[in-house]
N, C-alpha and C positions, 0 to 999 in steps of 0.2 A: 400682143398679148402675153406673152412672157414678161417684155418690162413691165406689164400692169400689173398683173402677180406679186412680182419682185419688187418696186415701190408700195404694193399694201403691205407686203410680209416685213417690209422693214418698218413703214410707219406703224404696224402693230407692235414689234419689237420695240422699237423707240420708244411708244408710249409704254409699254408696260415698266419699259427699262427708267422711266421717270417718273412710274407709281409708284416702281419699286423703291426709289432713291424717296420720295416724298415720305411712303413709310418708314424706312431707315431714318431720316433726318425727323420725322416727328417720334419717333420712340426713344432716340437718344434724347430728347427735349424733356420727354415725360421722364425718361430713368434717370437725369440728372435735375430736376424739379423734383422728385422724390425721395431723392438723397438731399436736396435741400430742406424739403421737409422732416425729413426722419431723424436730422444729424442732430436738430434740438431735441428732440427726444432721446436720441439714445446718449447727449451728454447727460442728461434727467436723469436716464434709467441708470446708469451705470455710477452716477457718482454719487445716488442713493446708497449703494454696499458700500461705501468705502468709511473712513472716520475722515474726522475735521481737517487734516494735516495730509492725506492722502490727497485730497482734493487737487491742492496746489501743483503737489508733485506732477502728477500725471493728469489731468482732466478728463481727455479725449480718449483714454483707451480703459482698457478692464483692469479690475484692483488685483493687486496680487494677493492679498488676502482678503477676501469677502467678508464683509461685515452686516452680521444681518440684524445686530441690536438695534439700528436704527429704526426700524418699522418695529421691533418690539416695545422699544420704550415708547414711542409716538402711541401705540395700540394699548398700551397698561399706564402707563403715567398720565397720558394728553387727555385732552376730551375731545380725541379724533373723529370716536362713533357718536359722541353728542351735536359737533358740528358738522357732521356727514349728515347726519338725520334732519338737521336743519337747512342744509341747501337741499336735500332729497326734498324734502313738503315745500318750500320755495319755489323751485324747478318746477315740478312736477304740477302743483295743482296752477301754476302759471301756465303752464303750457299747454293742460287741461282748456282754461280758460279763454286762451289764445287760440286752438282748435275749431274748439265749440262757435265761440261769439263772432271768430272769423268767418267760418264755414257758413252759417246761418247769416251774417252781412252778405257774403260774398253771393248766395245765393239769389240773396234780396238784389242785388243792383244788378245781378247776370240777367235776372228774370223781367224787370222793374225799368223799362226802358223811357225815361223823360230827361230833363233839361236838372229839373230838381234833383234823379237820380246822379246823373254827373257831375252836377256840382257837389253833392257829398259824398261822389266817389275819391275826386277830386281834392276835397277835403280829407277824406281818410286818409289815403298816400303821402298825403301834404307830412306828414307826420314822419315818414323815410328822410326828410329832408330837416328836417329839426329837429338837431338832439335832444330827448330829454332833460339832461343833465343843467341846458341852463335856466331849470326852472325850479332847481335845486334847493333854493332858498321857499320858495312858497310851499313845494312839496313836505318838505320840513314842517312848515307849519300848518298845512293839512294834516298832515299823520301828525303830530301833535294835538291836533283840536278833536279828530278822531279816537282820541287815545291807544294808537299802535304803537306808539314809540316805544324802542328795546322787546320788541316781538317779531316773528318770524313772518306776520301776516301783513307788517308793513310793507312787506316787499312784494305781496302777491298783485297789489291792485299796480303798483310801478312795472314791472315787468311784465302783467297784460298791456297795458297800454304801450309798452314799447313793442312790442309781438304783432300788436293786431292790423298795425297799417302792413306789415311784410305779408302778413296773412291775406289780408282783404287782396291786396295788389296780385297776388302768386292766384288764389283761389280763385277768385273774378274770372281773369284771363280762362283759367284751367276749363271753368264750369261754361263760359259761352263756345268753347272748341265742342263742348258735346251736342250732339243732335238734337233739335229743339221736337223732331219725334217721337224718341220716348218720353217726355215730360207731359205733350201730348195724347200719348198711349196711355199715360196714366189717368190723364183727366178724365179720357175718355171711358175709361176701365172704373169711374167714382169714384176714385183717390182724391185727397185732400194734399193742400201744398207740402205739410211737413209730412204725409204721408210717402209722396213724392220725392222728399228731399232722403227720407230714412232710407227707404227700400230703393231708389235707382241713384240718387245722385250720391250718397254719401262711398258706395262700393267703388263707384268710378273715379271720386275723387281721391283714393288712398295712397297713390301718388304722391299727389300733391301736399298731401297732409301730413307726408311723412318728409317733405323736402321743408314744410315753412316748419315741419317740429325738429328737426336736424339743426336749420338756419338759424333758431331763436335758444336753441341747447346750448351752443357754446357761448354766445354772450352772458345766457343766464347765469349760466354753472360759473364761470369766471368772471361776474360782476363783485368788484372789489368797494365801488365808489358810493352806493346805496346803503349796505351795510355799516359800511363806513360811518358816514349822516347817522342812520337812523337808529343804530343799535350799538350799546357802549354795557348792556349786558351780559356778562361771558356764556349765562346758558342759551341765550337768543344768538350768539355769534353763530354766521357761516362759517363755512370750509376755509376758505380764502383770506376772510378776514382772522380767524385763529390763526392761521401763519404766522401773521404777523407778531405774535406772541414769543415766536422763535426767536426774532431779532434782535439783538441787543444793542446798548449804545456803544459799546467800544467794541465786540465780534459777537458774529453770528457764527452758528453753527448749521454750514451748510449742506451737512451729509442731511442731518433730521429733516430741514424744510424741501429738500428734493424728494427724500420719502415721502415727504407729508404729498407732496406733490404729484407725486405719481400714483398716489393711492387715489387722489382725485381726479387724475385723467382717465382712469382705468374705466368707471359707469359712462361717459362721452364714448369712448373706442365699443364697448361693449355696446351701445344702442346704438350707434353707426353702423357694427358687425350684422347687429339685428336687422336691420333695417336700410342695409345698404341697396339693397334690388328695388325697393320702392324709392327710394331716394334718388337712383341714376334714371328711373322711370318716369320719375314728378320733373327732374329734368330737361330728358329730352324727350319729351312729349309734345309735342308740334314740330318737331326740329324735319321730322321726313312725312312727307305728304303724298298721297297719293295710291 
């Protein structure tokens, strides 16, 4: 009897030790990964407060003399605020269309079960595997025929088309996990399809919407390819396209470039921190069942 209790306690202690070791290893991996991710941000921020020559002397540590003039020159003499406004309009408008159209399409795909719906669903998510940049020439011709070149409006349909496949894929699977009894109760109460979507589905899929929004925010905000093709007018340039004005033929003032990039990263960081709970909830939805 004593041997049985001893073996049980030894096995429990061994199991707890192995579990603690796994936690330690996972924490070490996460810490190393966090340092790896934060290191480029650290280099970008600290070098934005240096002058042009100090960056080459010590690029990885704090400046000996803090130089705030880089931000003043950008905000005062450059068109940073105009570029920021253009990027903000293009990205927010595209995200709104992606979330609205993606959620409506996902609700239809989750409710409509047939071979046709499965075929359309596969056709929609096929956009995740085909990069839209391969059709740049055709898209340029389309924007020219629509009269949208050299305007922020030319980017909105492109970004919307880029984001809808991911939105449909994530939101459809999320909506399918919602119990059908909720929609059936709405139907019994006399609610229509759109009423059920607005009052029942939207509050439940909020974490998934946050996931889709943040997932698409980064490529939209950091896109340089399509603004470079569609926009040549300085008044309609986006933020990253405006940064290219700081690159010279023979030399580049990297301190001002990094200052612009630091300011451009602030909206993304703020939005992620504001929606981090919903984002994590959307990523982990369905991970634990029972």
